[in-house]
C-alpha positions as CSV (number, residue, x, y, z in Angstrom):
1,X,0.0,0.0,0.1
2,X,3.0,2.2,0.1
3,X,3.2,5.0,-2.5
4,X,6.4,6.7,-2.7
5,X,5.2,9.9,-4.1
6,X,2.7,10.6,-1.2
7,X,4.2,11.9,2.1
8,X,3.0,10.0,5.2
9,X,1.5,12.4,7.7
10,X,0.0,9.8,10.2
11,X,0.6,6.1,10.5
12,X,-1.2,3.9,13.2
13,X,0.2,0.4,13.5
14,X,-1.4,-2.6,15.4
15,X,-3.2,-0.3,17.8
16,X,-5.0,-2.1,20.7
17,X,-6.7,-0.3,23.5
18,X,-8.7,-1.7,26.3
19,X,-11.0,0.2,29.0
20,X,-11.3,-1.0,32.4
21,X,-14.9,-0.8,33.5
22,X,-16.9,-2.2,36.5
23,X,-18.1,-5.1,34.4
24,X,-14.5,-5.9,33.3
25,X,-12.0,-5.1,30.6
26,X,-13.5,-3.8,27.2
27,X,-11.2,-4.5,24.2
28,X,-12.3,-1.3,22.3
29,X,-9.4,-1.3,19.8
30,X,-8.3,-4.7,18.5
31,X,-5.3,-4.1,16.1
32,X,-6.0,-1.0,14.1
33,X,-3.8,0.1,11.1
34,X,-4.5,3.4,9.3
35,X,-2.5,5.4,6.8
36,X,-3.0,9.1,6.0
37,X,-1.0,11.2,3.4
38,X,-0.5,14.8,3.0
39,X,-3.2,16.9,1.7
40,X,-5.6,14.0,1.5
41,X,-8.9,13.5,3.0
42,X,-9.6,10.2,5.0
43,X,-13.0,9.1,6.2
44,X,-13.3,6.5,9.0
45,X,-16.8,5.1,8.9
46,X,-18.7,2.8,11.3
47,X,-21.5,2.4,13.7
48,X,-21.5,3.9,17.1
49,X,-19.1,2.1,19.4
50,X,-16.9,0.7,16.5
51,X,-13.9,2.6,18.0
52,X,-13.5,5.5,15.6
53,X,-13.3,8.4,18.0
54,X,-11.1,6.4,20.5
55,X,-8.6,5.6,17.8
56,X,-8.0,9.4,17.3
57,X,-8.3,10.4,20.7
58,X,-5.5,8.2,21.3
59,X,-3.5,10.2,18.8
60,X,-4.6,13.5,20.5
61,X,-3.5,12.2,23.9
62,X,-6.9,12.7,25.3
63,X,-8.0,9.2,26.1
64,X,-10.2,8.6,29.2
65,X,-8.1,7.7,32.5
66,X,-9.5,4.2,32.4
67,X,-7.9,3.2,29.1
68,X,-4.9,1.0,28.8
69,X,-2.8,0.9,25.3
70,X,-1.8,-2.5,25.1
71,X,0.3,-2.2,21.9
72,X,0.9,-0.3,18.7
73,X,2.2,2.9,17.5
74,X,0.9,6.2,16.0
75,X,3.7,7.9,14.2
76,X,3.1,11.4,13.1
77,X,5.5,13.3,10.6
78,X,5.7,17.0,10.5
79,X,8.2,19.8,9.5
80,X,9.9,22.2,11.6
81,X,9.9,25.9,10.8
82,X,13.2,25.5,8.9
83,X,11.6,22.8,6.7
84,X,13.4,19.6,8.2
85,X,11.1,16.8,9.0
86,X,10.5,15.1,12.3
87,X,8.5,12.0,13.1
88,X,7.3,11.1,16.4
89,X,5.4,8.2,18.1
90,X,2.5,10.2,19.7
91,X,2.0,7.2,22.2
92,X,5.4,7.4,23.6
93,X,4.9,11.2,24.3
94,X,4.1,12.5,27.6
95,X,0.7,14.1,27.9
96,X,2.4,17.7,28.7
97,X,4.6,17.2,25.5
98,X,1.5,16.4,23.3
99,X,-0.2,19.5,24.8
100,X,2.7,21.8,24.1
101,X,3.9,20.7,20.9
102,X,1.1,18.8,19.0
103,X,-2.5,19.5,20.2
104,X,-4.1,22.6,18.5
105,X,-0.6,23.5,17.0
106,X,-0.1,20.7,14.6
107,X,-3.1,18.4,14.9
108,X,-6.4,20.1,15.7
109,X,-9.7,18.3,16.4
110,X,-13.3,19.5,15.8
111,X,-15.8,17.6,17.9
112,X,-19.4,17.0,17.1
113,X,-21.2,19.2,19.6
114,X,-20.0,22.9,19.3
115,X,-21.6,23.6,22.8
116,X,-19.3,21.3,24.8
117,X,-16.2,22.4,22.8
118,X,-16.8,26.1,23.6
119,X,-16.3,27.8,27.2
120,X,-19.8,29.3,27.9
121,X,-18.1,31.8,30.3
122,X,-15.5,33.2,27.9
123,X,-16.1,35.5,24.7
124,X,-15.7,34.0,21.2
125,X,-12.7,36.2,20.5
126,X,-10.8,35.2,23.5
127,X,-11.2,31.5,22.8
128,X,-9.9,31.8,19.3
129,X,-6.8,33.9,20.5
130,X,-6.1,31.5,23.3
131,X,-4.1,29.0,21.2
132,X,-2.0,31.5,19.4
133,X,-1.0,33.2,22.7
134,X,-0.3,29.9,24.4
135,X,1.7,28.1,21.4
136,X,3.3,31.0,19.6
137,X,3.3,33.9,22.4
138,X,1.4,35.9,19.6
139,X,1.1,39.6,20.9
140,X,-2.7,40.3,21.9
141,X,-3.1,42.8,19.3
142,X,-1.9,40.7,16.5
143,X,-3.8,37.5,17.9
144,X,-7.1,39.8,17.8
145,X,-6.5,40.7,14.0
146,X,-5.9,37.1,13.3
147,X,-9.0,36.0,15.0
148,X,-11.1,38.5,13.3
149,X,-9.7,37.4,10.0
150,X,-10.3,33.6,10.9
151,X,-14.0,34.5,11.8
152,X,-14.2,36.0,8.2
153,X,-12.5,33.0,6.7
154,X,-15.3,30.6,8.2
155,X,-17.8,32.8,6.9
156,X,-19.2,34.7,10.1
157,X,-20.5,38.2,9.2
158,X,-19.7,41.1,11.6
159,X,-16.7,39.5,13.0
160,X,-15.7,42.4,15.2
161,X,-19.0,42.1,17.0
162,X,-19.0,38.5,17.2
163,X,-15.6,38.5,18.9
164,X,-17.0,40.0,21.9
165,X,-20.3,37.6,22.1
166,X,-20.6,34.4,24.0
167,X,-21.4,31.0,22.6
168,X,-25.0,31.2,23.7
169,X,-25.6,34.3,21.6
170,X,-24.9,32.2,18.4
171,X,-26.8,29.7,16.5
172,X,-25.5,26.1,16.2
173,X,-24.1,26.4,12.9
174,X,-22.3,29.7,13.9
175,X,-20.9,27.9,16.9
176,X,-19.6,25.1,14.8
177,X,-17.9,27.7,12.6
178,X,-16.1,29.3,15.6
179,X,-15.0,25.8,16.6
180,X,-13.5,25.5,13.2
181,X,-11.9,28.9,13.4
182,X,-10.4,27.8,16.9
183,X,-8.9,24.7,15.2
184,X,-7.4,26.5,12.4
185,X,-5.8,29.4,14.7
186,X,-2.5,27.9,15.0
187,X,-2.1,26.5,11.4
188,X,-2.4,22.8,11.9
189,X,-1.3,20.3,9.3
190,X,-3.7,17.8,10.3
191,X,-7.5,18.5,11.1
192,X,-9.5,15.7,12.8
193,X,-13.3,16.1,12.4
194,X,-15.3,14.0,14.7
195,X,-18.9,13.9,13.4
196,X,-18.7,17.9,12.6
197,X,-22.2,18.2,11.2
198,X,-24.3,15.7,13.4
199,X,-25.9,18.4,15.7
200,X,-26.5,20.6,12.7
201,X,-29.6,20.7,10.1
202,X,-28.9,19.6,6.5
203,X,-28.4,23.0,4.9
204,X,-26.1,24.3,7.4
205,X,-24.2,20.8,7.3
206,X,-23.4,21.2,3.6
207,X,-22.2,24.5,4.2
208,X,-19.8,23.4,6.9
209,X,-18.5,20.6,4.8
210,X,-18.0,23.0,1.9
211,X,-16.2,25.4,4.3
212,X,-13.6,22.6,5.6
213,X,-13.1,21.5,2.0
214,X,-12.2,25.0,0.9
215,X,-9.9,25.6,3.9
216,X,-8.2,22.3,3.1
217,X,-7.7,23.3,-0.5
218,X,-6.3,26.8,0.4
219,X,-4.0,25.4,3.2
220,X,-3.0,22.1,1.9
221,X,-3.8,20.4,5.1
222,X,-4.7,16.7,5.6
223,X,-8.1,16.1,7.0
224,X,-9.7,12.8,8.7
225,X,-13.5,12.5,9.1
226,X,-14.9,10.3,11.6
227,X,-18.6,9.6,10.9
228,X,-21.3,7.2,10.5
229,X,-22.9,9.1,7.6
230,X,-22.0,7.8,4.3
231,X,-23.6,10.9,2.6
232,X,-21.0,13.0,4.2
233,X,-18.2,10.7,3.1
234,X,-19.3,10.8,-0.5
235,X,-18.9,14.5,-0.5
236,X,-15.6,14.9,1.1
237,X,-13.3,11.8,1.0
238,X,-10.3,10.6,-1.0
239,X,-10.0,7.3,0.9
240,X,-12.4,5.5,3.1
241,X,-11.7,3.1,6.1
242,X,-14.6,1.1,7.3
243,X,-14.5,0.1,11.1
244,X,-16.4,-2.6,12.8
245,X,-15.9,-3.6,16.4
246,X,-12.5,-2.2,16.9
247,X,-11.0,-3.3,13.6
248,X,-10.6,-1.9,10.0
249,X,-12.7,-4.3,8.0
250,X,-12.3,-2.6,4.5
251,X,-10.1,0.3,3.2
252,X,-10.1,1.7,-0.3
253,X,-10.4,5.0,-2.4
254,X,-13.8,6.6,-2.4
255,X,-14.9,5.0,-5.7
256,X,-13.7,1.6,-4.6
257,X,-15.8,1.6,-1.3
258,X,-19.0,3.1,-3.1
259,X,-18.9,1.3,-6.5
260,X,-17.1,-1.9,-5.7
261,X,-17.6,-2.7,-2.0
262,X,-16.4,-6.2,-1.0
263,X,-17.1,-6.7,2.7
264,X,-20.8,-7.8,3.8
265,X,-20.6,-4.9,6.4
266,X,-19.9,-2.4,3.9
267,X,-22.8,-3.6,1.8
268,X,-24.9,-3.2,4.7
269,X,-23.8,0.4,5.5
270,X,-24.4,1.1,1.8
271,X,-27.8,-0.5,1.7
272,X,-28.9,1.5,4.8
273,X,-28.2,4.9,3.0
274,X,-31.7,6.6,2.2
275,X,-32.2,6.6,-1.6
276,X,-35.1,8.1,-3.4
277,X,-35.0,5.6,-6.2
278,X,-35.2,2.3,-4.2
279,X,-38.1,-0.1,-4.8
280,X,-38.2,-1.1,-1.1
281,X,-40.7,1.0,1.0
282,X,-38.7,0.4,4.1
283,X,-35.2,1.4,4.8
284,X,-32.6,-1.4,5.0
285,X,-31.2,-2.1,8.5
286,X,-28.4,-4.4,9.3
287,X,-29.8,-7.2,11.4
288,X,-28.6,-7.7,15.1
289,X,-26.3,-5.4,17.1
290,X,-22.4,-5.1,17.2
291,X,-20.8,-7.5,19.6
292,X,-20.1,-6.9,23.3
293,X,-16.3,-6.2,23.5
294,X,-16.5,-7.3,27.2
295,X,-16.2,-10.8,25.7
296,X,-13.2,-11.9,23.6
297,X,-14.2,-12.1,19.8
298,X,-13.5,-15.6,18.2
299,X,-13.4,-15.6,14.3
300,X,-14.9,-12.7,12.4
301,X,-16.8,-10.2,14.7
302,X,-19.3,-9.6,12.0
303,X,-20.3,-13.2,11.5
304,X,-23.5,-13.2,13.8
305,X,-25.0,-10.5,11.5
306,X,-23.7,-11.6,8.3
307,X,-26.2,-13.8,6.2
308,X,-23.3,-14.9,4.0
309,X,-21.0,-16.1,6.8
310,X,-19.2,-19.2,6.1
311,X,-18.2,-21.9,8.7
312,X,-14.7,-20.6,9.1
313,X,-15.9,-17.1,10.2
314,X,-16.8,-18.6,13.6
315,X,-13.4,-20.0,14.0
316,X,-10.7,-17.8,12.5
317,X,-10.5,-13.9,12.0
318,X,-10.2,-13.1,8.4
319,X,-6.9,-11.5,7.2
320,X,-6.9,-8.3,5.0
321,X,-7.4,-9.6,1.5
322,X,-6.0,-7.6,-1.4
323,X,-8.6,-6.5,-4.0
324,X,-6.3,-3.9,-5.7
325,X,-3.2,-1.7,-4.8
326,X,-5.5,0.5,-2.8
327,X,-8.3,-1.7,-1.8
328,X,-8.4,-4.4,1.0
329,X,-11.1,-6.2,2.9
330,X,-11.0,-8.6,5.7
331,X,-13.7,-11.1,4.7
332,X,-13.4,-14.8,4.0
333,X,-15.5,-14.4,1.0
334,X,-12.3,-13.0,-0.8
335,X,-10.5,-16.2,-0.1
336,X,-10.2,-18.2,-3.5
337,X,-11.6,-21.4,-1.8
338,X,-14.8,-19.5,-0.7
339,X,-18.0,-19.8,-2.7
340,X,-18.7,-16.9,-5.0
341,X,-21.2,-14.6,-3.4
342,X,-22.6,-11.5,-5.2
343,X,-23.8,-8.5,-3.3
344,X,-27.4,-7.9,-2.7
345,X,-29.3,-7.4,-5.8
346,X,-30.9,-4.0,-4.6
347,X,-27.5,-2.7,-3.9
348,X,-26.1,-3.8,-7.2
349,X,-29.1,-1.8,-8.8
350,X,-28.5,1.1,-6.6
351,X,-24.7,1.3,-7.5
352,X,-25.5,1.1,-11.2
353,X,-27.9,4.0,-10.6
354,X,-25.1,6.1,-8.8
355,X,-22.7,5.1,-11.6
356,X,-25.1,6.5,-14.3
357,X,-25.7,9.6,-12.1
358,X,-21.8,10.0,-11.7
359,X,-21.3,9.8,-15.5
């Protein structure tokens, strides 16, 4: 999967994380591998509880206190001011070092609910300036000017007036724009967006996605979207990682995942997307529910919900089978000895419609 022309920004290898709970240890992340390259947009998709947010909270050094990182590495490559490259393993850094050198300054995160990300007791302007003053010792006057410019950049009118307002005085869409302005304040190379549009209505959602896309193009930064919404993914991503029960089960380019999906779980996610032209009068849902990770998983975690499951799925975990240079899926159906299974007919018809529309 290595491509020499692309510059690695983030490389996650064999990441395994357990949470200690009253009911026992929960194996939330079970050997995750993820690659992100400079200037590209990666979407990590999966149901709630699949481990999407936990993976990137580990990269930010903001895991809950009851977490244990069992194994793995998260290497991040950036450039110093003089242009020389540096690579660090974020898991080996002390929390204090991550706060000082990484969070906000090089990697910024946008969370799904702007109200919990903003301090209700502090004016908007002060919250945007905070990072610049803390990381770069920017003089107050200069930080103020830059903050006003950032509010303009994220499409907020009357920025001077907004600087003095408090979060509760703004609408949800405006608050999310402020959160994006805060994230951009220290010129990070990597933006992690954790469900950045969930709390917003559809028209505002589209505007926020356009905004992040525009900023990415202007600044040449890399972006990771954590989402369960494939509609969002279709609009923004270059590459997609599908996550299930703490593992990546399929990875590929946006076209490979949407037009040639190979994992039955990806088939289910795509089938569950609302579609105006479908023949079904009811929206498809994947049967069953994700496994309880308090119990060790034997074989393929998706097997109990998979109507195409084979006998081997109950015993052995599938490896990542190669479909193309950029496309891999962890399902025994791709083994040459497996019976040939076609994707559901309704999904095939939908993909044909999508292909027509795209052309």
